[in-house]
Structure formats: structure tokens, C-alpha cells
C-alpha positions as CSV (number, residue, x, y, z in Angstrom):
1,M,0.2,-0.3,-0.3
2,P,1.6,3.4,-1.2
3,K,2.5,6.0,1.6
4,E,0.2,8.8,0.3
5,D,-2.5,9.9,-2.4
6,L,-4.6,6.6,-1.8
7,T,-8.0,5.7,-3.1
8,V,-10.3,3.9,-0.4
9,L,-13.3,1.8,-1.6
10,I,-15.7,1.0,0.7
11,I,-18.2,-1.6,0.4
12,G,-22.0,-0.8,1.5
13,S,-24.7,1.8,1.3
14,G,-26.0,3.1,4.8
15,G,-25.1,5.4,7.4
16,R,-22.5,2.6,8.8
17,E,-20.6,3.2,5.1
18,H,-21.1,7.2,5.6
19,T,-19.5,7.1,9.0
20,I,-16.6,4.5,8.0
21,S,-15.5,7.3,4.2
22,T,-15.7,10.0,6.8
23,A,-12.9,7.8,9.2
24,Y,-10.8,7.4,6.3
25,E,-11.6,10.9,4.7
26,K,-9.7,12.1,8.0
27,S,-6.4,10.3,6.9
28,P,-3.5,12.4,5.5
29,N,-2.6,10.0,3.0
30,V,-6.3,9.2,1.8
31,K,-7.0,11.4,-1.6
32,K,-10.6,9.9,-2.9
33,I,-13.0,7.3,-1.6
34,V,-15.6,5.8,-3.3
35,V,-18.6,4.2,-1.6
36,S,-20.3,1.4,-3.7
37,P,-23.2,1.3,-4.1
38,G,-23.8,4.3,-1.5
39,N,-26.1,6.5,-1.6
40,D,-26.6,10.5,-2.5
41,F,-26.1,11.6,1.1
42,I,-22.6,10.1,1.4
43,A,-21.0,12.6,-0.7
44,Y,-22.8,15.7,0.2
45,K,-21.0,18.1,2.0
46,R,-17.6,16.1,1.9
47,E,-14.2,18.0,2.4
48,K,-12.2,15.1,-0.1
49,E,-13.2,13.9,-3.2
50,V,-15.9,11.3,-2.5
51,I,-17.8,9.3,-5.0
52,T,-21.1,7.3,-5.0
53,D,-21.0,4.3,-7.6
54,K,-24.8,2.1,-7.6
55,N,-23.4,0.0,-10.3
56,C,-22.5,-2.8,-7.4
57,S,-25.0,-5.1,-5.8
58,I,-23.4,-6.4,-2.2
59,R,-24.6,-9.6,-2.7
60,D,-22.8,-10.3,-6.0
61,P,-19.3,-10.5,-5.3
62,N,-18.6,-10.3,-9.1
63,S,-20.0,-7.0,-9.5
64,I,-18.1,-5.6,-6.4
65,L,-14.8,-6.7,-8.4
66,D,-16.1,-4.9,-11.6
67,V,-16.3,-1.5,-9.4
68,A,-12.8,-2.5,-8.2
69,R,-11.5,-2.9,-11.3
70,K,-12.9,0.5,-12.2
71,Y,-11.1,2.7,-9.7
72,D,-7.9,0.6,-8.6
73,P,-8.2,1.3,-5.3
74,D,-5.7,1.2,-3.0
75,L,-7.6,-0.5,-0.2
76,I,-11.0,-2.1,-0.4
77,D,-13.4,-2.3,3.0
78,V,-15.9,-4.9,2.7
79,A,-18.2,-3.4,5.5
80,Q,-21.7,-4.9,4.4
81,D,-22.7,-8.4,6.2
82,D,-24.3,-10.1,2.7
83,A,-21.0,-8.9,0.5
84,L,-19.0,-11.1,3.3
85,A,-21.2,-13.8,3.3
86,N,-20.8,-13.9,-0.2
87,G,-17.4,-14.1,-0.3
88,A,-16.5,-10.6,-1.8
89,V,-12.9,-10.6,0.4
90,D,-12.1,-13.7,-1.3
91,I,-12.9,-13.0,-4.9
92,L,-11.2,-9.4,-4.2
93,E,-7.5,-10.8,-3.2
94,K,-7.8,-13.6,-5.5
95,N,-7.8,-10.3,-7.9
96,G,-5.1,-9.0,-6.4
97,F,-6.7,-6.1,-4.4
98,V,-5.8,-5.4,-1.0
99,A,-9.3,-5.9,1.0
100,F,-10.4,-5.4,4.8
101,G,-13.1,-7.8,6.4
102,P,-13.0,-11.8,7.0
103,K,-13.3,-14.1,4.5
104,K,-16.5,-15.8,3.8
105,E,-15.7,-19.0,5.7
106,T,-14.5,-17.0,8.6
107,A,-17.5,-14.7,8.4
108,R,-19.8,-17.9,8.6
109,I,-19.4,-16.8,12.5
110,E,-22.4,-14.1,11.6
111,W,-23.7,-15.7,8.1
112,D,-24.7,-19.3,9.8
113,K,-26.6,-18.7,13.0
114,R,-26.2,-22.6,13.7
115,W,-22.4,-22.8,13.1
116,S,-22.1,-19.7,15.3
117,R,-23.6,-21.2,18.1
118,E,-22.1,-24.7,17.7
119,F,-18.9,-22.6,17.6
120,M,-19.6,-21.2,20.9
121,Q,-20.4,-25.1,22.2
122,R,-16.9,-26.4,20.8
123,H,-14.8,-23.5,22.9
124,G,-16.9,-23.2,26.1
125,I,-19.0,-19.6,25.2
126,S,-21.8,-18.7,26.9
127,H,-25.1,-19.3,24.8
128,P,-28.7,-19.6,25.3
129,Q,-29.9,-23.0,25.1
130,F,-31.0,-23.5,21.1
131,R,-32.3,-26.2,19.1
132,Y,-32.1,-26.4,15.2
133,F,-34.6,-26.8,13.0
134,E,-35.2,-27.4,9.2
135,D,-38.8,-28.4,9.2
136,E,-42.1,-26.9,10.4
137,F,-43.6,-30.1,11.7
138,T,-40.7,-30.9,14.1
139,A,-40.4,-27.3,15.2
140,E,-44.2,-26.9,16.0
141,Q,-44.1,-30.4,18.1
142,Y,-41.3,-29.1,19.8
143,V,-42.7,-25.9,21.1
144,E,-46.0,-27.5,21.7
145,G,-44.3,-29.8,24.2
146,L,-42.3,-26.6,26.2
147,Y,-45.4,-24.4,25.8
148,S,-47.0,-27.3,27.8
149,I,-44.7,-27.4,30.8
150,N,-44.9,-24.0,31.0
151,P,-47.8,-21.8,28.6
152,K,-46.0,-18.6,29.6
153,R,-42.6,-19.1,28.2
154,V,-41.0,-16.6,26.0
155,L,-39.1,-18.3,23.4
156,Y,-37.2,-16.6,20.4
157,V,-37.2,-17.9,16.6
158,K,-34.5,-17.1,14.6
159,A,-33.5,-17.5,11.3
160,A,-30.4,-19.0,10.9
161,G,-29.1,-16.6,7.7
162,L,-28.6,-13.0,7.0
163,C,-32.3,-11.0,7.4
164,S,-31.0,-7.4,7.7
165,G,-31.4,-7.9,11.8
166,K,-35.1,-8.6,11.5
167,G,-34.6,-12.4,11.7
168,A,-35.2,-13.3,15.6
169,L,-38.9,-13.0,16.4
170,K,-40.0,-13.3,19.6
171,S,-42.9,-15.5,20.7
172,S,-44.6,-15.2,23.7
173,S,-47.2,-17.8,23.4
174,L,-48.0,-21.3,21.8
175,D,-49.8,-19.6,18.8
176,E,-47.1,-16.7,18.2
177,A,-44.5,-19.6,18.1
178,I,-46.0,-21.4,15.6
179,R,-47.1,-18.8,13.5
180,N,-43.1,-17.0,13.9
181,I,-42.1,-20.4,13.0
182,R,-44.5,-20.6,9.6
183,K,-42.7,-17.2,9.1
184,M,-39.0,-18.7,8.4
185,K,-40.2,-19.7,4.6
186,N,-40.4,-16.0,3.8
187,F,-37.2,-14.8,4.3
188,P,-35.2,-13.8,1.4
189,D,-32.6,-16.3,0.0
190,R,-33.9,-19.2,1.8
191,A,-32.5,-17.4,4.9
192,G,-34.8,-19.4,7.5
193,R,-34.4,-22.5,6.1
194,V,-32.7,-23.7,9.1
195,F,-33.5,-21.6,11.7
196,L,-33.3,-22.0,15.5
197,I,-35.6,-21.7,18.7
198,E,-33.5,-20.6,21.6
199,E,-34.3,-19.6,24.8
200,N,-35.6,-16.0,26.0
201,L,-33.0,-14.3,27.8
202,E,-33.9,-11.3,30.7
203,G,-31.6,-8.7,30.9
204,E,-30.0,-5.6,29.4
205,E,-28.0,-5.7,26.1
206,F,-25.3,-4.3,24.2
207,S,-22.7,-3.9,21.8
208,Y,-19.0,-4.7,22.0
209,Y,-16.1,-4.5,18.8
210,A,-12.5,-5.8,18.2
211,I,-10.3,-5.4,15.2
212,S,-8.4,-8.8,15.1
213,D,-5.5,-9.0,12.5
214,G,-5.9,-13.1,13.0
215,R,-3.7,-13.7,16.5
216,T,-4.4,-10.6,18.0
217,Y,-7.1,-7.7,18.8
218,K,-7.7,-4.8,20.2
219,T,-11.3,-3.4,21.2
220,F,-12.9,-0.1,21.1
221,K,-15.8,1.4,22.9
222,S,-18.9,-0.4,23.6
223,A,-21.9,0.9,22.7
224,Q,-26.1,-0.1,22.9
225,D,-28.6,-0.7,20.0
226,N,-31.8,-0.4,20.3
227,K,-33.4,-2.8,17.7
228,T,-37.1,-2.6,17.7
229,V,-39.2,0.5,16.0
230,F,-41.0,2.0,19.1
231,N,-40.4,3.5,22.5
232,F,-39.3,1.0,25.5
233,D,-38.2,-1.5,23.3
234,E,-41.6,-2.6,21.8
235,G,-42.7,-3.7,18.4
236,N,-41.3,-5.4,15.5
237,Q,-37.5,-6.0,15.2
238,T,-35.8,-3.5,12.8
239,G,-32.2,-2.7,11.3
240,G,-31.4,-0.7,14.4
241,M,-33.3,2.6,15.7
242,G,-31.0,4.5,17.6
243,A,-27.6,3.9,19.3
244,V,-25.2,5.3,22.5
245,S,-21.6,5.0,23.2
246,P,-20.0,3.9,25.7
247,A,-22.6,1.9,27.1
248,M,-22.5,2.2,31.2
249,V,-23.6,-1.5,31.5
250,T,-20.4,-3.0,30.4
251,E,-18.5,-0.6,32.6
252,P,-17.8,-3.4,35.4
253,L,-17.7,-6.2,32.5
254,K,-14.8,-5.5,30.3
255,K,-12.2,-7.6,30.9
256,E,-15.0,-10.4,31.5
257,I,-16.3,-9.5,28.2
258,E,-12.8,-9.7,26.7
259,K,-11.7,-13.1,28.4
260,Q,-15.0,-14.9,27.7
261,Q,-16.2,-13.6,24.5
262,I,-13.7,-11.6,22.0
263,S,-10.5,-14.0,23.0
264,K,-12.6,-17.4,22.7
265,A,-13.7,-15.9,19.4
266,I,-10.2,-14.9,18.2
267,N,-8.8,-18.0,19.3
268,G,-11.2,-20.4,18.6
269,L,-11.1,-19.1,15.0
270,F,-7.4,-19.7,14.6
271,L,-7.6,-22.6,16.0
272,E,-10.0,-23.8,13.2
273,Q,-7.9,-22.4,10.9
274,N,-10.0,-19.5,9.6
275,P,-7.8,-16.6,11.1
276,F,-10.5,-13.9,12.2
277,I,-9.1,-10.4,10.1
278,G,-11.5,-7.3,10.5
279,I,-13.8,-6.0,12.6
280,L,-15.6,-8.8,15.2
281,Y,-18.9,-8.1,16.9
282,F,-19.9,-9.3,20.2
283,G,-24.0,-8.6,20.7
284,G,-24.4,-9.4,24.3
285,I,-26.6,-9.4,27.3
286,V,-26.1,-9.2,31.0
287,I,-27.4,-12.0,32.8
288,N,-26.6,-12.3,36.8
289,E,-23.6,-9.6,36.2
290,K,-22.0,-11.6,33.3
291,P,-22.1,-11.2,30.1
292,M,-23.9,-13.6,27.7
293,N,-24.0,-14.3,24.0
294,I,-26.7,-13.5,21.6
295,E,-24.1,-13.1,18.3
296,Y,-21.4,-12.9,16.8
297,N,-21.1,-10.2,13.8
298,A,-18.6,-9.8,11.3
299,R,-18.6,-6.1,10.4
300,W,-19.3,-2.9,12.3
301,G,-22.8,-2.7,13.5
302,D,-25.1,-0.5,12.0
303,P,-25.6,2.3,14.0
304,E,-23.5,1.3,16.7
305,C,-20.4,2.4,14.5
306,Q,-22.0,5.8,13.9
307,V,-20.9,6.2,17.5
308,V,-18.2,4.1,18.3
309,L,-16.0,4.5,15.3
310,P,-15.8,8.9,15.8
311,S,-14.7,8.3,19.1
312,I,-11.3,7.0,17.7
313,E,-8.1,9.5,17.6
314,N,-5.5,7.5,15.9
315,D,-5.8,7.6,12.1
316,Y,-8.0,4.9,11.0
317,L,-6.5,4.0,7.9
318,E,-3.3,3.2,9.7
319,I,-5.0,0.7,12.0
320,V,-6.5,-1.0,9.5
321,R,-2.9,-1.3,7.9
322,F,-1.3,-2.7,10.7
323,C,-4.3,-4.7,10.9
324,L,-3.5,-6.2,7.5
325,E,0.2,-6.9,8.3
326,G,-0.4,-8.6,11.3
327,K,1.4,-6.0,13.7
328,L,-1.8,-5.2,16.0
329,N,-0.2,-6.1,19.1
330,R,2.6,-2.9,17.8
331,L,-0.4,-0.4,18.1
332,D,-1.8,1.6,21.0
333,I,-5.4,2.5,19.9
334,K,-6.1,5.8,21.7
335,Q,-10.2,6.9,22.3
336,D,-11.8,10.1,23.4
337,N,-14.0,10.6,26.5
338,K,-16.9,11.6,24.8
339,T,-20.5,10.2,24.9
340,R,-22.1,10.2,21.3
341,V,-25.9,9.7,21.1
342,C,-27.0,8.5,17.7
343,L,-30.9,8.6,16.3
344,V,-32.1,7.0,12.9
345,G,-34.7,9.0,11.0
346,A,-36.5,6.4,9.2
347,S,-40.1,6.4,7.0
348,R,-42.9,5.8,8.7
349,G,-44.4,2.6,8.3
350,Y,-40.8,1.1,8.4
351,P,-39.8,-1.9,8.7
352,N,-43.4,-3.1,7.4
353,D,-44.8,-1.2,4.6
354,Y,-43.1,2.4,3.6
355,S,-43.8,2.9,0.0
356,S,-46.0,5.6,0.6
357,V,-42.9,7.6,1.7
358,K,-40.9,7.0,-0.9
359,G,-40.1,10.0,-2.8
360,K,-41.3,12.3,0.2
361,R,-39.3,15.8,0.5
362,I,-37.3,15.8,3.4
363,F,-36.7,19.3,4.9
364,N,-34.3,20.9,7.2
365,I,-31.2,18.8,7.5
366,D,-29.2,20.8,6.6
367,E,-30.0,23.2,9.9
368,A,-29.0,20.1,12.1
369,F,-25.3,20.4,10.8
370,K,-25.7,24.0,12.3
371,I,-25.9,22.5,15.8
372,E,-22.4,22.3,17.5
373,G,-20.8,18.7,17.7
374,V,-23.9,16.8,15.3
375,N,-23.1,15.4,12.5
376,V,-25.7,13.7,9.7
377,C,-25.1,10.4,8.3
378,G,-26.9,9.5,5.3
379,A,-28.6,5.6,4.6
380,G,-31.7,6.4,2.2
381,I,-31.8,9.8,0.9
382,K,-32.1,10.7,-2.5
383,I,-30.8,14.3,-3.8
384,V,-32.1,16.0,-7.1
385,D,-31.2,19.5,-7.8
386,R,-30.3,20.1,-4.4
387,K,-33.9,18.6,-2.6
388,M,-33.9,15.6,-0.6
389,Y,-36.2,12.6,-0.9
390,A,-37.1,10.0,1.4
391,N,-35.5,6.7,-0.6
392,G,-35.5,3.5,2.0
393,G,-36.7,3.0,5.5
394,R,-34.2,4.0,7.6
395,L,-33.3,7.1,6.1
396,F,-30.6,9.2,8.0
397,N,-28.8,9.3,11.4
398,I,-28.4,12.2,13.7
399,V,-25.2,11.6,15.6
400,A,-24.2,13.9,18.6
401,E,-21.3,13.9,21.1
402,G,-21.1,15.5,24.3
403,R,-19.5,15.7,27.8
404,D,-22.2,12.9,29.4
405,I,-25.2,11.3,28.0
406,L,-27.1,14.2,29.0
407,E,-25.3,16.6,27.3
408,A,-25.2,14.2,23.4
409,R,-28.9,13.3,23.8
410,Q,-30.0,16.7,24.2
411,K,-28.2,18.0,20.9
412,A,-29.4,14.6,19.3
413,Y,-33.1,15.4,19.8
414,S,-32.6,19.5,19.3
415,A,-31.2,18.2,15.7
416,I,-33.6,15.7,14.9
417,A,-36.5,18.0,15.6
418,L,-35.8,20.5,13.4
419,I,-36.1,17.9,10.3
420,S,-39.3,16.8,8.5
421,I,-40.6,14.5,5.7
422,E,-43.5,15.9,4.1
423,G,-47.6,14.5,5.2
424,N,-45.7,14.0,8.8
425,N,-43.6,10.7,7.6
426,L,-40.7,11.1,9.4
427,H,-40.4,8.2,12.8
428,Y,-38.1,8.1,15.0
429,R,-37.9,7.1,18.7
430,T,-38.0,9.4,21.3
431,D,-36.4,7.2,24.1
432,I,-32.6,6.1,22.7
433,G,-30.1,6.4,25.9
434,W,-32.9,5.9,28.6
435,R,-30.8,3.8,30.5
436,D,-28.2,5.6,30.4
437,V,-30.1,8.5,31.6
438,E,-31.5,6.7,34.5
439,R,-27.8,5.6,35.7
440,F,-26.3,9.0,35.3
441,N,-28.8,10.8,37.3
442,Q,-28.5,8.2,40.0
């Protein structure tokens, strides 16, 4: 990798990729950034040259290769889960490109939930009780037996494949469990052909991130995602409606998280000859003051990336370079002491039918930029003649920083209050960070 005037290609399209592009933009050695397929807002108001190229399908590694050949980048950051699951890193490296992210077989820790749970069993990583199924009849018999013993139990029916964060269906009764089992066949690309039935865990969830060169790793700040569409964790699962970082619930658990969840995963994959090179996500839950595994992901989360990555004070390009060269143990990662809050602005109706919002005008995003300590990341925005329009479910992210959770949260909600979508079609949660506000006030 040359020393300066680098071109970086980022594979993905949302607020996460916008955030990653901003991290690379800060490097003095980066001259140009390409995000593919990207979205119109990613290139809006940038200091360096930022291009979005929509001629790419994240599920088609050959189309990703075509984009790489078009721009001949010095580094390709494969940031999106479908791209990793379909072997984008493998095909890029085979064709001589420098790619950041785990190969397909290593990324299986995310894209195959059954395999991931069995991996945890092999390496003594704490996780919920589970069983996997490939047919409705056997699964329905299984849950009928469970509910005959305890009619009030709560279960999760989970698609084994990738479902954009929407494949975990909570079941609070036998009828609901059977409905959710039958929904598995409706997931795209047969993601629910194999599915898991897991015990429900009662506790507070959090996200933890590490970068690994295959042998060693460095951790970043924790975060807390808010998955459901409505306040206080009500409603359907989404790709994420907001996040805070750091997550205060993790403060007394950091050593335990690294030892029992991060280290065991990195070492286990290395021992199984699938060294993990990239960003490892540990989604956890606190049970009896101990961290339990909900899932691993093989990349930055969205919207957690938006509140964790900006805290890093190092040159992000240098961190990635050290990782790819197997030299992470030589690097000291520095992070600031700020708190960050991310609010996701979505189309009304998301994650269900929001088609009526597509093409509606979005107003006053520029006003949000004027608040000190506030940034806006694009996810589903289309720009035509300098006017912004809704073009997806999750549309934009408001990211605010402050000395503490109170200041960051106040800035974030002041900023999003300025924005609207014609016809009153903007939806966002109004409770992001409420747990940490309670802790702070106590």
C-alpha cells in the first residue's frame, strides 16, 4: 500500500458506510473515497473527493470486483454483511486487491447462526439454550412440548441466515411461536430454511467491538443498540433505531467480556484455521452480572458504528494497515472520553410497508448540521437538484457528541426536531439512551 494519495473503496450503502468513509477522510494519506453502492447523501458536503457508484450489488461479488477494477483502489473495506457472506473478500484478494474484512468461511460466524452456536459450544462460550430445525412440523412439535410445561414462557425463533437484523422473532405464546416458525420460509434467499429456537434471556443488551489481525486484537468502546421500532423496546425488529456509546452497563464487565467472548472467539477461529481479520462484533446481554452471547457479527454494526468509530483518535487507515500486516500488537489505539448518541430517522411504516413515503421531500437537514457537535449520516436519501427525498426505510442518522449522556442526547434530539418529511412521515424513537440517563442521574 503506497504512503499517500490513496484511493479507498468502501462496500456498503448506509449510515455505517458513511461513518467509515468519514474516518478514512481524516487520514492525510487518503485522497479519494468511493462508496459502492452508497447513497446520494454520502457525497454531500465532504472535504475530500467522495464518489458513490451504484453499479454494484452487495450480494454479487463479481459486481463488486467490477467496481474495484474500475477505480483500482489501494484498499477495499468490505463493510456490509451480505458482501462478506457472499465471498467478496475472497474474490477481491484472488484478483490482487487489498481487502479489509473476513473471508467467507470466517464470516460464517455471522451468516450461519447454527454454525455460530455450535462454534460457541466447541469453545466454551456462554450462549442461550437452542435447537435447530429444517422443517415446520418437528419445530411445532417441539414448541408444543415446551408450552405444555410452561404456557407463559418466551422463546425466540431465529432465521439462521442473514435478514438485515430482522430475523429474530419473539414468541410469548404457543400460537405466536407457531406463527413465527411458519414465517421462516418467507425470509429472502431461503435465510430461514434452517432456523433456531432459543430460550429468552432477560437482561440488558449491549454491543462490543474488536479489530483482529487473526492472532491478536484490540477493543473499542462499547455501545448499546435499540433494535425495535417503538419506544421501550416495543414493536417489530428493525435494522436498528438508535445507539449510544459507551454503554454504561458494560463498565464493570470489560475484562470478562474480553476474556470470555472476544478472546475465545478470536483464538477459536484461529485454531480452526479460519483466522479472523477484520471487525468482530459481540452482541451480548447481562445475565446475573455476567455477559452472555446473543450473536457475533463479522463487521461494524449499524447504527453502533456511528457512535463508536468517531471516538477513535488514531488514523483509521493506519489501524487497518497494521491489522492487514499482522502487527496490531504494536499499535496503541486511543479513544476520546466523549459520549455519543445516534438517532435513526426512518420512513413512517418502517420496517413494514413504507412505500407511500418514498419520494417525499425531506426538509431542514442542513439546519441540523449547524448545531455544534452534531453530524448527519445518510442511509436512504436521494438528492435531485439539491433537494432531498426519502428513498428507503432508514433514511438518515443524527449523531451527537457531548461530555456525558445528557449533553449528547440533548443535542441529538434538538437536531432531529428540526427535520421533517412532507406529510408528517418521519418516524424516530424518543427514548434512545434512557437507561444510561437513569444511571447518570442516580
